C-alpha positions as CSV (number, residue, x, y, z in Angstrom):
1,M,0.0,0.0,0.0
2,S,1.2,3.5,-0.7
3,L,0.2,6.7,1.0
4,R,-1.2,7.7,-2.4
5,H,-3.8,4.9,-2.2
6,A,-4.7,5.6,1.4
7,I,-5.3,9.2,0.5
8,L,-7.4,8.3,-2.6
9,G,-9.4,6.0,-0.4
10,I,-10.1,8.6,2.2
11,L,-10.9,11.2,-0.4
12,S,-13.4,8.6,-1.9
13,I,-15.3,8.9,1.3
14,Q,-15.5,12.7,1.2
15,P,-13.5,15.8,0.0
16,M,-11.0,17.2,2.5
17,S,-8.4,19.8,3.1
18,G,-4.8,18.6,3.7
19,Y,-5.2,19.4,7.4
20,D,-8.4,17.4,7.7
21,L,-6.9,14.6,5.7
22,K,-4.0,14.3,8.2
23,K,-6.4,14.5,11.1
24,T,-8.5,11.7,9.5
25,I,-5.5,9.5,8.9
26,D,-4.4,9.9,12.6
27,E,-7.9,9.1,13.8
28,S,-8.8,6.2,11.5
29,V,-6.1,4.4,9.4
30,G,-3.3,5.6,11.6
31,H,-3.1,2.3,13.5
32,F,-1.9,0.6,10.3
33,W,-0.8,3.4,8.0
34,T,0.8,6.7,9.2
35,A,2.1,9.8,7.5
36,D,3.4,13.2,8.6
37,Q,1.8,16.4,7.5
38,S,4.5,17.1,4.8
39,Q,4.0,13.7,3.3
40,V,0.3,14.3,3.1
41,Y,0.7,17.6,1.3
42,R,3.4,16.3,-1.1
43,T,1.2,13.3,-1.9
44,L,-1.9,15.5,-2.5
45,T,0.1,17.7,-4.8
46,G,1.2,14.7,-6.8
47,L,-2.3,13.3,-7.0
48,V,-3.6,16.7,-8.3
49,N,-0.7,16.9,-10.8
50,D,-1.5,13.4,-12.0
51,G,-5.2,14.2,-12.4
52,L,-6.2,11.7,-9.7
53,A,-7.5,14.4,-7.4
54,S,-8.8,17.9,-7.9
55,R,-8.3,20.9,-5.7
56,R,-10.5,23.9,-5.2
57,T,-9.9,26.9,-3.0
58,V,-12.7,27.9,-0.6
59,A,-12.4,31.5,0.6
60,Q,-12.7,32.0,4.3
61,T,-13.1,35.3,6.1
62,E,-11.7,34.6,9.5
63,R,-9.1,32.1,8.5
64,P,-6.7,31.4,5.6
65,N,-8.3,30.1,2.4
66,M,-8.9,26.3,2.6
67,H,-7.9,24.0,-0.3
68,L,-10.5,21.3,-0.6
69,H,-9.3,18.1,-2.4
70,S,-11.6,15.6,-4.1
71,V,-10.9,12.4,-5.8
72,T,-11.5,12.4,-9.6
73,D,-12.9,9.6,-11.8
74,R,-9.3,8.8,-12.8
75,G,-8.4,8.7,-9.1
76,L,-11.3,6.3,-8.3
77,S,-10.2,4.1,-11.2
78,E,-6.6,4.0,-9.8
79,L,-8.0,3.2,-6.3
80,D,-10.2,0.4,-7.8
81,E,-7.2,-1.1,-9.7
82,W,-5.1,-1.0,-6.6
83,L,-7.9,-2.7,-4.5
84,A,-8.3,-5.5,-7.1
85,S,-4.5,-6.0,-7.6
86,P,-2.7,-9.0,-5.9
87,L,-1.5,-8.2,-2.4
88,Q,2.3,-8.3,-2.1
89,A,3.4,-8.5,1.5
90,P,6.3,-6.2,2.2
91,P,9.3,-7.4,4.1
92,S,8.6,-7.3,7.8
93,R,10.9,-5.1,9.9
94,E,10.2,-5.2,13.7
95,P,12.9,-3.2,15.6
96,F,11.6,-4.4,19.0
97,L,11.7,-8.1,17.9
98,A,15.3,-7.6,16.5
99,R,16.3,-6.2,19.9
100,L,14.6,-9.0,21.8
101,F,16.2,-11.6,19.6
102,F,19.7,-10.5,20.7
103,A,18.8,-9.3,24.2
104,D,20.4,-12.3,25.9
105,R,23.6,-10.2,25.8
106,L,21.9,-7.8,28.3
107,P,21.5,-8.3,32.1
108,V,18.1,-9.8,33.0
109,E,17.0,-6.5,34.5
110,A,17.6,-4.7,31.2
111,I,15.6,-7.3,29.4
112,R,12.7,-6.7,31.8
113,E,13.0,-3.0,31.1
114,L,12.9,-3.7,27.4
115,L,9.7,-5.8,27.8
116,D,8.2,-3.2,30.2
117,A,8.9,-0.4,27.7
118,R,7.2,-2.3,24.9
119,R,4.2,-3.1,27.2
120,R,3.8,0.6,27.9
121,E,3.9,1.4,24.1
122,V,1.3,-1.3,23.3
123,N,-0.9,-0.2,26.2
124,E,-0.8,3.3,24.8
125,Q,-1.7,2.1,21.3
126,L,-4.5,0.0,22.7
127,A,-5.9,2.9,24.7
128,A,-5.8,5.1,21.6
129,L,-7.5,2.5,19.5
130,E,-10.2,1.9,22.1
131,A,-10.8,5.6,22.3
132,I,-11.6,6.0,18.6
133,A,-15.2,7.1,18.5
134,V,-17.0,5.3,15.8
135,P,-20.3,6.9,14.7
136,E,-23.2,4.5,14.3
137,N,-23.9,4.2,10.6
138,G,-25.9,1.0,10.7
139,A,-24.8,-1.8,8.5
140,D,-23.3,0.3,5.7
141,L,-20.5,-1.8,4.1
142,G,-17.9,0.9,4.5
143,H,-18.7,1.3,8.1
144,V,-18.5,-2.5,8.7
145,L,-15.1,-2.7,7.0
146,R,-13.7,0.3,8.9
147,L,-14.9,-1.2,12.2
148,A,-13.2,-4.5,11.1
149,T,-9.8,-2.7,10.7
150,L,-10.2,-1.1,14.1
151,A,-11.1,-4.5,15.7
152,N,-8.0,-5.9,14.0
153,G,-5.8,-3.3,15.6
154,I,-7.3,-3.9,19.0
155,A,-6.9,-7.7,18.7
156,H,-3.3,-7.3,17.6
157,A,-2.5,-5.1,20.6
158,K,-4.3,-7.4,23.1
159,T,-2.5,-10.4,21.6
160,E,0.9,-8.7,21.9
161,L,0.2,-7.9,25.5
162,E,-0.6,-11.6,26.2
163,W,2.6,-12.5,24.3
164,L,4.6,-10.0,26.4
165,D,3.2,-11.6,29.6
166,A,4.2,-15.1,28.3
167,T,7.6,-13.9,27.4
168,E,8.0,-12.3,30.9
169,R,7.0,-15.7,32.5
170,G,9.6,-17.5,30.3
171,L,12.2,-15.0,31.4
172,E,11.3,-15.7,35.0
173,R,11.6,-19.5,34.5
174,S,14.9,-19.2,32.7
175,T,16.8,-17.1,35.2
176,P,18.1,-18.2,38.6
């Protein structure tokens, strides 16, 4: 997946400014696809230049003008082609797991600290996911699928917490 496709997908739901798009990414797909503000604006510019999105300026009196972006028919076609294309799993890179793999070089207390730090990170992620307010939209297919991705993120976080607990128990059993 590219940020380009994520943005086309979000714009297919509704037109947005770059600011609102970044906020939406953070509050929705951010648990599996992130981007900083500059990446969002660069990608939007590229989408407009490629004819996959359009941009119109909305004059505002109390604030700077807003640039509202919408997906074009070409953009929807690009999104549909991407959705129908074969999924190619990217190589996995997990810095925490790489550290844990070699952590036997550390004192046991440092390994516990590594596990505790990861547990705190995952608990923060879980709290953020569980705090996402999902409006009730009935059984709309898009709503059901968005809830499914949120449920996936929550399930992964809970599973990692269980795994961290099991790893901690293994550490206790293997140390004198």
